[in-house]
N, C-alpha and C positions, 0 to 999 in steps of 0.2 A: 222525727227528724223533716224540717220541712223541705220543698224542694232546693230554693237558695241553699240552706243548710247541706245538703247532699252534694250538690254543685261544686259548693266551695272544698267541701272534704274530698271529692274527686279530682278537682284541681291542684292541691296540695302536693302530691307527689310531683307533677310536671312545673309546679313551680322552683319545688326543691332541685330539680335537675337543672334548669335553668339557673338556681342561685349557684350551683356547684359547677358549672360549665362556664358561667361570666368568672369567676374565681381562678377558674384554671387558663383564660383566656391572656397570655402574655401577650399580640401585638395583632397587628391588620395589616395584610401585604396588599397593597392596590392591585397586582397583578394574581396575586391567590388566593385571599382572603385570610379570615381568621386563624392563629395556629396556638396551640396550646402551649402551657411553660416547660411540660416534657418534650414536646418537639423542638423549642427553641433550645433549650438545654444542650438537645444532641446537635444541635446544628449551631452551636458557639452565639447564642443569643438571637440569631438572624431567622427571618423566613425560613424552614425546612425546605423548602421546594429551590427558593432562589439558590439556598446554600449549596444543596444536593447539583444544579447547573454549575454555579461556579466550580465545585469541585473537580467535576464530569472536564467541564471547559481544560482547567488545571493538567489534569490525568491526559488528557488531548495530547496539548501544547510537551509535556514532559516524555510521552511516547514519541513524538512528531521529533522533539529534538534527538531522543536516544536512537531513533532510525535513521536518522541523517548522521550520525556520528558513528555507528556501528557497522551501515551499508555502505559508507563511503562516497555518500550522494555529492555530486557538486554542489557550493550555495546555488549558484546560480538556477539550481532543478528544485531547491530544497521547499518543503512546504506546499507545493502545488498539489493542490487536489485533482482528482480526475472533471469535477464541473469546473474548472477553471481553463480547460481546454473550448476556443471556441469554433467548432466547424465550418471552415469558410464553403464547402460544398458538400454536395450531397454524398458523396465519395468518403469523404472525412466525415461526415455524420455518420454512416455505417461502422468506419474502423472505432471512434469514438465510443458508438453503442458495444462493439465488440468487446472493446478495453474494458468496458463499465462490469458488463458480464463477464468475462472471463474472471476480474477480480471479485467478485460476489460471488462466481462459483470456483474459488480458488482448489478447495478441498477437494473436489471431482477432479480438476485437471491437475492437482497434484498425485491424486492416486494413478491417476492414468501417466502421468512423464509427460506433459502434452507441454510444445514448448511454442515459441512464435518467433518469426523472422519479420520483421520490419524493415520495407527497400525504401529507398526514392529522397527525394530532393533534400538540400538542408533547407532548415530554417522550417519544417513542416511540422514541429512538435514531437517528431519522434520519443526522443532522449524525454520529454517532458511527460508525455504517454506514460513511457515505461516507468520513468522514477513515482510517478502518480500512482501507477497501479502498486508499484511496490509498496509505496507507504498505506496504501488501502489496506494490503491483504498484511502488514505487520499490525496494524491498530485492529484492524475489525477481526483480522483471525489469529493473531498471535503468532504468526509465520516470519521466518527469518529469511534477510533480503541482504544482497550484496551488490553494489554496482561496480564494474571495472571497464578497461577498455582492453583490446586487443593487445591494444603494444604494450601494457601493465601486465598483462599476462604472459608476454614473452620475454618480458623484462625481470620479473619478478622470476620465473625459471632459471631464466638463464643465470642472473644474479647466484645461484646456487653452486655453479659451475667453478665460480672463485671461493666457494668453501663456507656463505654465507647461508646457512640453514641447509635442509635438505629440499632435495625435490618432489620427493613424496609427501613432504609436509604442506607444500605450497600448493601442490596439484588437490590436496588435501581442504585445503581453505578456499578452493572455488568449486569444491564439488560438493562440500559441505550443506552449503545455504539451502534453504527451500526453494529459492528463487535467485537463479543468477540473470543479471543485465549484463551483456556484452555490447559495448559502444563503439564507433569508430572501426567498424571490421572493413579491412579493406584498405584501410588505409597506409599500412604498413609496404616492405618491396614484396611481401608474398613469395618469400622464399619456400625453397622445403622444409629447411630446418622451423622455420616459422608454422607451417602449414603443420607438420607433427605433432608440436607443440600444442597448438590449440586442438588438434583430434585427440591430444593426451586429456586434454580438459573437458571437451564435451562428451567424448564420448565416454567418460567417467560420469558423467552426469546422466547419459544417455541410459549406461548400465544400470545406475542407482534410481534411474525413474525420477529426476530432477527436471522440473520444468525451466529453462531456460529463454530469456528473450536476444535474439541477436539483432543488432542495430545496425546496419550499414547505409551510404549513400549513393552506393553502388544498385546497378540494376542486378534483378536476379542471376544471371548469368555471371556475374561479375563475381557476385557472393558467392556462387559458386565454385569458382575456377580459384577463388581466395581460399575457401574451407574445404576444397574438395567432395566430390560429389559422395561419400562414404557420410561424411557428416549430413547436407544437407538432406539427403535421406534420410537419417535417423531425426533431424528436427523437426521432418513435416509428419514421418512417424504418429499411428495413431491419435487424427485429427489435426497435426499441428498443422497452423496456419501460415501462411504468407499474407502479409498488410502493403498494398503498394502506397505510398502517400503519395500521390501524383498532382497535386494542388500544389500552388503556388507559396512561396514562404511568408510567416505572416509572424504575428507576436501575439503571445496570451495575457491576458489581464490577471495579473494578482492580487 
């Protein structure tokens, strides 16, 4: 066989492979290149990588909607991510970085039952950062989260005194989530009865080693006066953080 014939013979398998490959090609995506008929069939006739990306975005939006519904996050703070917070000062940047790391390492904080106290002025992003943290751990870690206020804790428990449900069930509802966000601490009257009901919930979470984020516009002393020293000690135990929001009011971009 001549050299030319030998070259043609050797090239035939490659040509056959190219022919088969060409027959399998279903289309070409400008971003991801060619894709086969089999890949296209599994992706509803589309580029499989584009299809997977769209499906992933739909799943994220579904989880976000479910999180906001189940967690009771106010509409104003729903859908924010940690990246939406724009730190106006160096101290705000440190707080933002801390919350991001807390979210990323939530499993370790959960195992340690580590909590956070957010204290400072209104409009500084406390609630937004807390809710964004809840969203992150719900989507990325599959953890449960609940948002409430100190007022609603007290009211929901007191409502049981009129025969609406049992106090134990209400308290269990606040203790059971992996993360509980308690906003507007200190807005109430600060009576001994309120302090006792708040202790019942927060101590229940402490004993179950469940992380809690407590948010207040008061200074630390004011929070301690409202919750009591025992609760504050429990919130700060085992590395629990106190974050002071000492910058001026600002707005975040969505």
